[in-house]
N, C-alpha and C positions, 0 to 999 in steps of 0.2 A: 866332540863329534862334529864334523863339518856339516852345516845345514845346506840342503838343496834349495836353491832359489825357486820362487813361484814360476819364473819364466822357464827354468829347466824342467820343472815338473810338467808344465803344460806341453813343452816340446816332446817329452817322453811319452805322454798320453797320446798325443797326435800320432807319433811314429807307431805305437802299439796298435792304434785303431786302423791305420793304413795297412799294417802287416796282416791284421786279421781279415780286412776286406779283400786283400789279394789272395790269401789262402782260400777264403770263401769262394771267390770267383773261380779259382782253380778247381775246387771240389764240386762247384755247381755251374758248369759252363752254360751259356745261353742255350735254351731248348729250341731246337728246330722243329717247326710245325709244318708237316708235309701236306700237300693237297690230297684230299681223300676222294673228291668227286669233281669231275669236270664235264660240263655239258653246254650246249647251245640253248639260249632261252627260246629259240625258235629254230627248229631243225628242217623246216621246209620254207623256202622263200621264192617268190616270183618277182622278176625285175624287168623293166623295159631296157631296151638297148641303150647304152651309155649312162645308165643310172649309176650313182655312186652312193653306197651306204656304209655305216659302221656296224660290223657284226658284234653281237654281245654275247658273252659267255656267263655261266653261273659257276663260281668257284666255291667249294666247300672244304674246310671251314673258311669263314670270311677273314679270319686272322692268320691264314697260312703265311709262312715266312717269306717264301719266294713265290710271287704270282706271275712271273715272267712266262710267256707262252711262245710256241713256235707255230707259224701259220704256213699253209701250203694249198695249192690248187691242183686238182687232178688234170686240168687242161688250161694252161695259161693263154691259149688262143681264144678261149671263151670268156674266162674271167680271171683277174689277178687280185691277189690280196697282199697287203703289205704287213710289216711286223707289228702294226697297231690294230690290225683287224679291219682295215678299210678295204672294201671290195669295190672293184670297177667292172661293170658289164661291158665286155668288148665285142662279142658277137653272139648270134643266136645259137641256143643250145642248152644242154644241161651239164652241170659240173658239180663235183663234190669238193667242198671246202673242208679241210682238216685243221684241227688245232690240237696241240699236245703240250704236256708239261716239258720243261727243259730236260729232264731226265728220261723222257719218252715213256714213263710208266703209264700214263693215262692219255687217251686220245678221244676226241669227239668229232663227229661229222655233221655237216649240214648240206642238203641238196639245194642247189640254186638253178632255177630255170629262167632263161632269158628269152624274151620275145620282142619282135619289132612291131607287132600290131597291138600290143597291150595298151589299154587305157589305164594309166597308173593311178593308184591311190595317192591322195594328197594329204589326207588327215583322217583321224578317227577320234571320236569322243564318246564318253560314257554318259548315260542319262543321270547318273548320280556322281558328282565329284566327291561327295562325302555321304556316308550312310550310317545311321544308328539303328541297330536291330537287336531284338531280344534273343537270348539263348533258345534254341529249338525252333526259331522261326526261319522262313525263307523269303527271298526277294529276287525278283528277276532284274538283272542288269542288261541294258540294251546298248549295244555299240553301234553308232551311226558312222558309216564309212563314206567318205567323200572322194570324188564326186559320185552322184547317184548312178552314173553309167560306167563306173569302174568295172573292168573285166573280171577281176577276182576280188570278191568282198569277204572272203573267208577270214576269220579271226581265231586266235588262240587266247584262252583265259588262264591265269595263274594267280594263286593266292600265296602271299609271302609267308604266311603262317597258318598252315592247315590245322594246327591245334586250336586255332580260334575260329576259323571259317574255311569251308571248302567251296569250290565253284565248279559247276559242270561245264561241259563243252558248249552248252547252249546258253551259258550266262546266268544260270540259277545259283545264287549264293545261299548256303545254309549255315547258320550260326551254331558253333559247337560249344564254345566256352567263352567267358568274359575275357576281354582283352582287345587288342588292336591288330589289324592286319591291312595290307595294301593289295587290292585286286588290280592286276595289270592285264590290259587287253592289247594284243599285238596283231597287226594285219600280216597276213602271209604275203601280200604284195607290198613291197617297200618297207616292211618292218616298222610301221608307224605305231606309236604307243599312246595310250591314255590310262590314267589311274583313278581309282576310287579308294579313299581312306575310310575304312570300316571300323566302327566302334561297336563291339558286342557287349551288351549289358545283361546282367543276370538280376531279374527283378527280385529274386530271393535275397539279394544283398542290399536292397533299398531299405532305408529306414522309413517306416510308414507313420504319417501324421494325420490325424483325423480332425476335420474342421467342420464345426457346426454353426459358428457364429463369428462375428468380427473379433472377439477376444481370442478365440482359438487361432484365427489367422495370424494375429500379432504374435502369439506365443510360438506358432510354427515358424514364422519368419525369423524371430529372435534365436530360436533353437538352431536354425541353419546358419545364421550369421556367427554364432558362438561355437559351432562344432568343428570348424577347421576346413582345410582344403581336402580335395580328392574324396568327396563323399557323394552318395546318391540318395535321393529322397523321393518318396511318393506322398503327395498331399491329396487326400481323398475328401471331397466335399460331400457331406450328407444332407445339407440344406443349402438353399440359395442364400447368399450373404451379401451385405453391402459394406463397403469399406471406405476409408478416407484415402484420397489420392496421395501419392508420394512424390517428392521432388528429389529424393535421395535413392541410391541403389537399394532395391528391395532386399537383396541378400547380402548387403555389405560388400566387402572387397574379397571374400573368399573366392577361390579359383578352382578350376577342374571339378565343378560340381554339375550333377544333373538333377533337375527338379521336374518330376513328372506329376502333373496336376490332372485329376480325373474325377468322375462321379456323376456326369449327366446333370450338373447343376450350374448355377450362374454366379458371377461376381459383378456387382454394380457399384459405380462410383457415387459418393455423396458430396464430393468436393472436387476442386481443381487438383491437377496433378495426374500422375500416371497410375494405372493399375499395377503394372510390372515395369521395373527399371533394371536392365541387366548391364553388367560391365564385362571386362575381358575374361574369357575362359569360363563363362557361365552358360549353361545349356538348359533350355526350357522346352518341355514337351507338353502340349495341351491335348487331351483326348476327351471328346464329348463335353467340352466346357464352353460356356457362353460368357463373354465379357461385355458389359453394357456401360456406355459412356455417361449415363445419368440423363435426367430430363430437365435439368435446370438451365436457364438461359445463359448463353455465352460461356459455356464450360469448355474453354478452348484449350487444345493441346493434343498430345499423343496418348493413346491407350496403352501401347507398349513402346518402349524406347530401348535401344541398345547404343551404348557409348563405349567403344573399346574394340579390341581385336579378338579373333578366334572364338567368338561366341556363336550360339545357334538357337533357332526357334523352329519347332515343328508343330504344325497344326494338323491334328489327326481326327478321324472319326467325323462327328457332326459339330466340331468346334466352330464357334461363331464369334466374331468381334463386331459389335453393333453400336452404331451411333444414331442420332436422329436429328431432325431439322432444327430443333431447339438448341441442342448442346454444341453443334458445330465442331464435333471432335474429329480428329484425324486418326488413322489406323495405327500403322507400325512405322517407326523411324529407326533406321540403322545408320550409324556414323562410325566408320572405322575400317579395318582391313581384315580380310580372310573370314568374314562372318557369313553364316548360312541361314537362309530362310526357306523352308519347305512347306507348301500347302498341299495336302493330299485328301483322299477320301471325299467327303462332302463338306470340307471346311470352307468357311466364307467370311468375307468382310462385307458388311451391309450398311448402306446409308452413311458413307463417309462424306459429310457435308462440310468438313473443315476447311481451313484456309490453304492447306497443302494437298491433301487427297488421301487415298487409301494406303499406299505404301511408298515411302521415299527411302532410297538407299544411296548413300554418298561414301565414296572411298574406293580403294583399289583391291582387286582380287576377291571381291565378294561374290556370292552366288545366291540366286533366288530361283525357285522352280515352282510352278503351278501344274498340277496333274490330277488325274483321277477324279473328275467332276468337282474340283475345287472352283470357287468363284468369287468375284468381286462385283457388287452390283448395288443399284438403288432400287428400292421397292416400288417407287412411283416413276412414271415416265416423265421426268423433269429434264428437259434439255437445256433450259436456261430460266433464270429468275433473277430479278433485281436483289432479292434477299439472300440468294445462294452465291458464295464466292466463285466468281467467273474464272479465276486463275487456277482452281483446284484441278488436279490431274489424278487419274485412277492409279497409275503406277508411274513413278519417276526414278530412273536409275542413272547414275553417273559415276565415272571413275574408271581409269585404265584397268583392263582385264576383268572388269566386273561383268558377270553374265546373268541374263534372265532367260529362262526356258519356259515355254508354254507348250503343253503336250496334252494328249488324250482328249478328254471332253471338258477341260478347264474352260471357264467362260469369264470374259470381262464385258459387262453389260451396263450401259448408262453409268459408267464409273467416273468419267471425268468431264468437266466443262471446258477444259483446255487440253484436249486429247485424252484418249483412253490410256495410252502409253507413251512416255517420253524417254528416249535414250540419248544421253549426252556425254560429252568429255571422255571419249575412248571406251565407253561401255558397249556391250554387244547384246543383241536380242535374237534368240533362235526359236522359231515357231515351226514345230512339227505336227501340231494338231491344235484343237481347241477353237474357240470362237471369240472374236472381238466385234461387238455389235452395239449399235444405238448410242455410241458415245458422240460427243460434239466438241467443237473447239474452234478457235481462230488461228492457232498455229498448225493444227491438223485435226481431223475428226477422229480417226482410229489410231494411227501410229505416227509419231514424230521421231525421225532419226537425225540427231544433231551432228555437228561437225566432228570428224575423226571417230565417229561411231558407226556401227554396221548392224544390219538386219538381214538374217537369212530366213527364208520362208520355203519350207518343203512340204507343208501340209497345213490343214486348217482353213478357216474362213474369216475374212474381214468383210463385214456387210453392214449395210444400213447405218453407217456413220454419217454425220452431218457437219457442215461448216456453219458457223453463225457469226454475226458481226460484233459480238460483245456489247460494249457500251459505246461504240463508235458511231457518232451521229453524222459522219461524213459520207454522203451518198456515193462518193467516188472511191470508197475504200475497196481494196481487193484482198481476198483470202484464198488460201492455197491448200490443196490436198485433203479431200474428204476421207478417202481411204487411207492413204499413206503419203506423208510429206517427207522428202529425203534431202537432207543437206549433206549427209555422209555417203554411205554406200548401202545399196539394197540389191541382194541377189535372190531371185525367185526361181525355184526349180519345181514347185508344186503348190497345191492349194488353190484358193480362189479369192479374188477381190471383187465383190459383186454388190450392186444396188446401193452404192454409196452416193450421197447427193451433195453437190457443190453448187447447185442452182440457186441464184438469188439469196445468198445467205443473209439472214435478217437478224439484227439486234433488236431494237425496240422501235418499231415503225420506221425502220431504216432499210433501204435497199442498197445492196452492195453487189460486187461481182465475185463469183467463185471460179477458180481455175484449177483444173486437175480433179476430176471426179474419182477416178481410180487411184492414180499415182501422180504426184507432182514432184519433179526432180530438180533440185538445185545442184546436186552432186552427181552420183553415178548409179545407174540402174541397169542391171544385167538380168534378162529374162530367159530362162532355159527350161521352162515348163510351167504348168499351171494355167489359170485363165483370169482375164480381167474383162468383165462383161456387165452390162446392165447399169453402168454407172452414169451419172448425169452431172453436167457442169455447164456454166455459161461458155467456157472455153476449155478445150483439151479434155473431153469427157473421159476418155480412156487413160491416156498418158499425156502429161504436159511437161515441157522442157523449158526451164529457165535459161537465161543467157549463160553460156560456157558450161552447161551441163551436158551429160551424155546418156544415151539409152542404147544398149546393145541387145537386139532381139535375136535369140538363137533358136528358140523353140517355145511352143505353147500357143495360147489363143488370146487375142485381144479383139473383141467383137461385140457388136450390138450396144455400144455406149452412145448416149444421147447428149448432144450439145444443143443449147437452146438460144445461143446468141446473147447479146447485151440485154440486161433488164431494162424496163421502160425508161428509167431515169438516165440511161446511157444510150438512148435510141439514136444519138447523133453518130455513133460508131457503126460502121458497116458490119452486118452479120458475118460477112466473109472474113472478118478479122478473128473470128472465134471458131476455129476449125476443131474437128473431133480429135486430131492429133496436133498439138500446138508445139511449134519450134521457135525458140527465140534465137537471137543473134549469137553466132559462134557455137551454138549447141550442136551435138552430133547424134544422129540416129542411124545405127547400122543394122543391117539384115545379114545374118550369117557371119562370115569371117571379115569381110571388108567392104561390102557394097552398101550404098545408101538405101535407107528403108523406103523412101518415098515411092519408087516404081512398084514396090511390092504391096502397096496398100490397095485393098479391094474396094473399088468405087472411088469417087471423087474425094480428095482430101478435104474439100470444103463441104462435103455432104454432111448429113445429120445423123446417119445411122451406122457408119462403119469407121473403124480405125484399122486394125491390122488383123488378118486371119491367116492361118496356115502353119505348116511345119517345115523345117529344113530337111 
């Protein structure tokens, strides 16, 4: 019998498999998935004449085979729409935009109203870019529409997964079941969007660990390290405990975990190192917990540190992170991307006397928010001391697209010796409420806004901050910006900058000169509301402009600021060189659209009591 070669066998098997595949394909042709639902994500839109926007639709199911659509306008003299859904507002009026599936089975419509007098919306933001909430609980999301004087500020809220959480038309989110959803807010004017990533947790699914002493703490930490990823834990303290500091990640390298520490008790350090050290995708919630930095000399370092990405810390209830003058501890350090820090309720950082300050965040796309009576402060009124690090800052934020928000009744008081808040390297600061007060510094007293960074203020108060001369023994030194010092961009539409002092800033038996009691501008300052009053400086008591800077006054009040002229050791300079509004070479100060500000100043520009007052 003739043997079949191995090569021939292999070829026959290959031909057989191909034949079976062809028959299978004929018997099971590719299944076509039709669109079952078609709608606009926003069915009412308001636009200004000549606006161009991209209309967005919701197609269900998302894996439909053919998602091509046909677009049309009920009146192409008012608005036109192309085959991609891009709409152009041509003339004033109302038009119906229709979209349908290719087979015309399904159609959706959107009403678009176009006006020539409309003050258009330019942006919308949500007060929480991320949110962790328990099943059954509710939270109010707030949408801030810009500009403040936009004609139509109405918004529409949508949850991407209503099985996890629903949201009302007023922005109240209610958690239904554990999981994740994305809340999207869309403006009716201009269809601008902002989102909040919501994580709903079910406390019943948390593993509970009881801690009565240091040994229990170690056992709990080891249990979490060894139990794998994607788990949730509650650590309940039943006693105050003292622990050894760590230089290694507290919970190892496990990821996608939530650790909820509660119990109205405290954790104190007995050695150098951190109390808690987090890495990527680890989430910490402290509720009614106090962390103490210990009372031994030169216990230098951070109490909580994050090194990695996509991690988060929430301080809830009466949680407190506390250092003291002996230990010189800093508060929280975050280094990485897309990390979140939320301080709410009455949570606080107290007596951060360390070398860096209360909170330092470095990296891109991070988010930090203080709200609901949270605070950072020192217990004693210490503005300067030789023993206290003079470079410490209350809050220092840096990195592109990193945002710090201060709202409600949150307070930053006596937090920094070199500014209460420093914003650098492309980061942003949004102040809608709260108080920044009694801070001091030589870079700025209250807020320092660095190059390529921006500060928007629509509410709240910056008051009673001071400049001081640090350790500089040069009597001719100059310091800038008791309230706000701006190298980047500052836009003020509300709130008040009041009673800040840049007069004769002193280090140690040294007299220097202070410029810019309310605001000192190296970069750009636009004022469209709010007030700057009662501030003091040797020069530029209300607003002082450095060379090549700009101040654009549109609305608001700048009034009653007091300049005092040169201090005694600079008496050879004429007092007239120190005006209430100070303008350096090539700086610009405009009133309204395009006119110079100087003719609109009430009283003599060289007078001592007035800078700018009035409304456009």
